[in-house]
C-alpha positions in Angstrom: 0.2 -0.1 -0.2 1.0 3.5 -0.5 1.9 6.2 2.2 0.0 9.3 1.8 1.5 12.5 2.9 -0.3 15.4 4.9 1.8 18.6 5.1 1.4 22.2 5.3 2.2 24.6 2.2 3.0 27.8 4.0 4.5 29.1 7.0 3.0 26.2 9.5 -0.2 26.7 11.6 -2.3 25.8 8.5 -4.4 23.4 10.5 -2.6 20.2 10.0 -3.7 18.6 13.5 -7.8 19.0 12.7 -7.1 17.5 9.0 -4.9 14.5 10.3 -7.7 13.8 13.0 -10.7 14.4 10.7 -9.1 12.1 7.9 -7.3 9.6 10.4 -10.4 7.0 10.6 -9.3 6.0 7.0 -5.9 4.9 8.0 -4.6 2.0 10.3 -1.3 4.2 10.9 -0.7 7.8 11.6 3.3 8.8 11.6 4.9 11.8 12.4 8.0 12.4 10.3 9.7 15.5 11.9 9.8 18.4 13.8 9.2 18.4 17.3 7.6 20.5 20.5 7.8 23.5 18.5 4.8 22.0 16.8 1.4 22.4 18.1 -1.3 20.5 16.6 -4.7 21.9 17.8 -8.0 19.8 17.6 -11.4 20.5 18.7 -14.0 18.1 19.0 -17.0 17.8 21.2 -16.4 21.5 22.3 -13.1 20.5 23.7 -9.8 21.8 22.4 -6.8 19.9 22.3 -3.2 20.4 21.7 -0.7 18.1 20.6 2.9 19.0 20.3 5.1 15.6 19.5 2.4 12.9 19.4 0.6 12.2 16.3 -2.9 13.6 15.9 -4.2 10.5 15.3 -4.3 9.4 18.9 -8.0 9.9 19.6 -9.0 7.4 17.4 -7.8 3.8 19.6 -7.8 1.7 16.5 -5.1 3.6 14.7 -1.5 2.8 15.5 0.6 6.4 16.2 4.2 6.4 15.7 6.9 9.0 16.4 9.2 8.8 13.4 13.3 8.9 13.5 12.7 12.3 11.7 11.4 13.8 14.9 13.3 15.4 17.9 11.7 14.1 21.0 11.5 16.4 24.2 10.8 13.5 27.3 9.7 16.0 29.5 7.0 17.5 27.0 6.3 13.8 26.1 5.3 12.5 29.5 3.2 15.7 30.2 1.6 15.0 26.9 0.9 11.4 27.5 -0.2 12.2 31.1 -2.6 14.7 30.0 -4.3 12.4 27.4 -4.2 9.9 29.9 -6.7 12.0 32.0 -9.0 12.8 29.5 -9.5 9.0 28.9 -6.9 8.2 26.0 -5.0 5.2 26.6 -1.6 5.4 24.7 -0.4 2.1 26.0 -1.3 0.2 23.1 -1.5 2.6 20.2 2.0 4.6 20.5 5.0 3.7 19.4 8.6 5.8 19.3 11.2 5.0 17.0 14.7 4.0 18.5 16.4 6.2 16.1 14.6 9.7 17.2 16.8 12.3 18.6 16.3 13.3 22.3 16.2 16.9 23.2 18.2 17.2 26.4 18.1 20.2 28.8 21.1 22.0 27.7 20.0 22.0 24.0 17.3 24.2 25.5 19.6 26.4 27.1 21.6 26.5 24.2 18.9 27.6 21.8 18.1 30.5 24.1 21.6 31.5 24.2 22.0 31.4 20.4 18.8 33.4 20.1 20.3 35.8 22.5 23.4 36.4 20.7 21.9 37.0 17.3 20.3 40.4 19.1 18.1 42.3 16.4 19.0 39.2 13.8 17.0 36.9 15.7 15.3 34.4 13.8 12.4 33.9 16.2 12.8 30.3 17.5 10.4 28.8 19.7 13.3 28.1 22.1 12.4 24.4 22.4 15.8 23.2 21.7 15.1 22.2 18.3 18.0 23.6 16.3 20.9 22.8 18.7 19.2 18.9 18.4 19.4 19.0 14.8 22.6 20.5 15.1 24.1 17.5 17.2 22.1 15.0 15.4 24.1 16.2 11.9 27.2 16.6 14.0 26.8 12.9 14.8 26.8 13.7 18.5 23.5 13.5 19.5 21.7 10.9 21.5 18.7 8.6 20.5 15.7 7.3 22.0 17.4 4.1 21.8 20.1 4.8 23.6 18.1 5.4 27.1 17.8 1.6 27.2 21.8 1.3 26.7 24.0 0.7 29.9 26.2 3.5 28.9 23.1 6.3 28.8 24.9 8.1 31.6 28.3 8.3 30.3 26.8 9.3 26.8 24.4 11.8 28.3 26.9 13.7 30.7 29.6 13.7 27.5 27.0 15.7 25.5 25.8 17.9 28.3 29.4 18.8 29.1 30.3 19.9 25.7 27.2 22.3 25.8 28.2 23.6 29.1 31.5 24.7 27.5 29.4 26.4 24.7 27.1 28.4 27.3 30.1 29.3 29.3 32.1 30.6 26.1 28.6 32.7 25.2 28.5 33.8 29.3 24.9 32.3 29.4 23.6 31.3 32.6 22.7 27.8 33.4 22.2 27.6 37.3 18.7 26.3 36.4 20.2 23.1 35.0 19.7 21.0 38.1 16.2 21.7 38.2 15.7 20.8 34.7 17.7 17.7 34.8 15.4 16.4 37.5 12.5 16.9 35.3 14.5 15.2 32.3 15.6 12.3 34.3 11.9 11.3 35.6 10.6 11.5 32.1 13.6 9.4 30.9 12.3 7.1 33.5 8.5 7.5 31.9 10.3 6.9 28.3 11.2 3.5 29.2 8.2 2.1 30.3 6.8 3.1 26.7 7.2 1.2 23.5 10.1 2.0 21.7 10.6 0.3 18.7 12.5 0.1 15.1 9.5 1.7 13.6 11.1 1.7 9.9 10.6 -2.0 10.3 7.0 -1.6 11.5 6.1 0.9 8.7 7.7 -1.5 6.1 5.8 -4.4 7.3 2.5 -2.9 7.3 2.9 -1.7 3.6 3.2 -5.2 2.6 0.5 -6.6 4.9 -1.7 -3.8 2.8 -2.3 -1.2 5.7 -3.0 2.3 5.4 -0.5 5.0 6.3 -0.5 8.6 7.0 2.6 10.6 7.3 1.8 14.0 9.2 4.3 16.8 9.0 4.9 19.6 11.3 5.5 23.6 10.7 5.2 24.3 6.9 6.8 24.2 3.4 7.8 27.7 3.9 10.0 26.8 6.9 12.1 23.8 5.3 15.6 23.9 5.9 16.3 24.0 2.2 13.7 25.4 0.5 12.1 27.8 3.2 12.8 31.7 3.7 16.4 30.8 4.8 17.8 31.4 7.4 14.3 32.3 8.9 13.5 28.7 8.7 13.1 25.4 11.0 16.1 22.7 11.3 14.3 20.0 9.3 13.0 19.1 6.0 9.1 19.7 6.1 8.4 18.9 2.4 7.2 15.5 1.1 10.7 14.4 1.0 11.2 14.5 4.3 8.8 11.7 4.8 10.9 9.1 3.4 14.0 10.2 5.3 12.0 10.8 8.5 10.0 7.2 8.9 12.3 5.3 6.7 10.1 4.5 3.7 11.0 4.7 0.0 10.0 7.2 -2.2 8.2 5.1 -4.4 6.0 4.2 -1.8 4.2 7.9 -1.6 0.4 8.0 -2.7 -1.5 10.9 -2.2 0.2 14.4 -0.9 -2.3 16.8 0.7 -1.5 20.2 0.9 -3.0 22.0 3.9 -3.3 26.0 3.2 -5.0 28.9 5.0 -7.3 30.9 2.8 -5.0 33.7 4.0 -1.5 33.6 5.3 0.0 33.7 8.5 3.7 33.8 9.9 5.1 33.3 13.6 8.6 35.1 14.6 10.8 36.8 12.4 11.5 36.4 8.3 9.9 37.6 5.2 6.3 37.7 4.8 5.2 39.6 1.1 1.8 39.9 1.7 2.0 41.2 5.6 -0.7 43.6 6.6 0.5 45.8 9.2 -2.7 47.6 9.5 -6.4 47.2 10.6 -7.2 44.6 7.9 -4.4 42.2 9.5 -5.7 42.8 12.7 -9.2 41.8 12.1 -7.6 38.9 10.8 -6.0 37.9 13.6 -8.8 38.6 15.8 -11.0 36.7 13.6 -8.8 33.8 13.0 -7.7 33.6 16.9 -3.9 33.9 15.1 -1.9 33.3 18.4 0.6 30.4 18.4 -0.5 27.2 20.0 2.9 26.8 21.0 4.4 29.9 22.2 1.2 32.0 22.2 3.1 34.9 20.2 0.1 36.9 17.8 0.6 35.8 14.3 1.7 38.1 11.4 -1.3 38.2 8.8 -1.8 38.6 5.3 -3.2 37.9 2.2 -3.2 34.6 0.4 0.2 34.1 -1.6 0.0 32.4 -5.0 3.4 32.6 -6.5 4.3 31.1 -2.8 1.4 28.4 -2.8 2.5 27.5 -6.1 6.3 26.8 -5.6 5.1 24.8 -2.3 2.9 22.5 -4.7 5.8 22.0 -7.1 8.2 20.8 -4.4 5.9 18.4 -2.7 3.9 17.7 -5.7 0.7 18.0 -4.0 -2.4 15.9 -5.4 -5.4 17.6 -3.3 -5.4 20.8 -1.6 -7.1 21.4 1.7 -8.5 24.9 2.4 -8.5 26.1 5.9 -9.9 28.9 7.9 -12.3 30.4 5.3 -14.8 31.6 7.9 -12.0 33.6 9.1 -13.0 35.9 5.8 -16.6 35.8 6.3 -16.8 39.7 7.1 -14.8 41.0 4.1 -16.5 42.7 0.9 -13.4 42.5 -0.8 -10.4 40.2 -0.7 -7.0 40.7 -2.0 -4.8 37.8 -3.7 -1.3 38.1 -4.6 -1.1 36.8 -8.2 3.0 38.1 -9.1 5.6 39.9 -7.4 7.2 43.1 -8.6 11.0 43.3 -8.3 13.2 45.9 -7.7 14.1 46.7 -11.3 10.0 47.0 -11.9 9.6 43.4 -13.6 7.2 41.1 -12.5 7.3 37.4 -12.1 5.2 34.6 -10.7 8.1 32.7 -9.1 9.3 32.8 -5.2 12.8 34.5 -5.6 15.6 33.2 -3.8 16.4 36.1 -1.6 13.2 37.2 0.2 15.0 38.8 2.8 17.5 41.8 1.5 15.9 42.0 -2.1 12.8 44.4 -2.1 9.3 43.0 -3.7 6.3 44.2 -4.0 3.1 41.9 -4.0 1.1 42.8 -7.2 -2.9 41.9 -6.3 -6.2 41.0 -7.7 -8.9 42.2 -5.9 -11.9 39.5 -5.9 -15.4 39.9 -4.4 -15.6 38.6 -0.8 -18.9 36.6 0.2 -19.5 38.4 3.6 -21.7 36.0 5.1 -21.4 33.4 7.5 -20.5 29.9 6.7 -22.0 28.4 9.2 -24.4 25.2 8.8 -23.3 24.9 5.0 -22.6 21.1 4.8 -21.8 20.8 0.9 -20.1 22.3 -1.5 -22.6 23.3 -3.9 -24.1 25.4 -1.0 -21.2 27.4 -0.4 -21.5 31.3 -1.7 -20.7 31.8 -5.1 -17.9 34.4 -4.1 -16.1 31.7 -2.2 -16.5 29.3 -5.1 -15.1 31.7 -7.3 -12.3 32.3 -5.1 -11.5 28.7 -4.9 -11.6 28.0 -8.7 -9.2 30.8 -9.1 -6.7 29.7 -6.7 -7.1 25.7 -8.4 -6.4 27.5 -11.8 -3.4 29.1 -10.7 -2.0 26.2 -8.5 -2.8 23.6 -11.0 -4.4 21.3 -8.0 -7.8 20.6 -7.0 -9.3 21.8 -3.3 -11.2 18.7 -2.1 -11.9 20.1 1.4 -12.7 23.6 3.0 -12.9 24.1 6.6 -15.1 26.6 7.9 -14.4 26.3 11.6 -12.4 24.5 14.1 -14.6 21.9 15.0 -14.6 18.5 13.0 -18.3 18.8 11.9 -17.2 22.3 10.4 -15.3 20.4 7.4 -16.7 20.4 3.9 -15.3 18.0 1.3 -16.0 17.7 -2.3 
């Protein structure tokens, strides 16, 4: 069986958690393939809000096996907290959650280094979530990191101490205070003991055996394509591959196994932290979108920057991922607008226009070129079929489909599971 992939096509926060939860019943396995506790996947059902940071969003379906893949970086403290919160809500994780032995561990000094590096950048900071993600991936590719499988080895403490001490030397060089480390380590080692009680497995074998047995698998990404370490708005990016290619290396599956690629995007754009954002609205319109969409980070609580939909960026993301189906989120946030702008091209410094995403969005000034479309200016409540959507929204959908060459097969009209319309 093929592995379907679900990922974000913008700067993250597109609504991946809701959609994974919505389509998960059609799969036997849901597997996270990259990112870490910097992700915040929000799900709302039965009037209750749930936020997941590291655990796959299929966890609320007891019949689905959830896998944290080798491409993820895991904070044991956050993991313990998440599992305990799920257990309180009646979700049994004992039988349907596996962690790859090859998943990298975030240790306390990774978080301290993250804060130290960000502080040292001053005005040039990238807007890190300070969860230790970057330093952990840095150690991974420097071949220094600890993996989940290491916690079961006899020499784990020796490995941990060597890595921690190398971090402390760097923190001392940066003159960054680490007096809180003993307290952080206490929580860390308690979480390590908790982790040992869970199911740690060589999940690349689990996934490939499942495919051979005809099981259906959904690979779940974190962050968004425009934050990809290679193809995002570098250096204001995350530290992992957020594209479809990352699902292969992040889970241990061959590219030939990829089936559908579901690309999620908002009906507008948002971004958290620093970095270029061509269609950003720093006015009352941007504030209206922020308030209407409750655009505050589910992990950091930071207000998100808001702007109109960017078609060159969306087309670029579809190309990189070979997206086969598009899922539009938060269409309801634009309910109150009589007119909606949509960026079709960029005007470059020399006055020429392009529909391609430039290599350098940071230092080379670009100006978005907009097309004005009529807004639907009405509520989408109680609409359950595509045919009953307002004609103006259908025209907006048609225009996007024609521009990017990929069909939109789902429209979300609110945060709850039930507020989802499929074609």
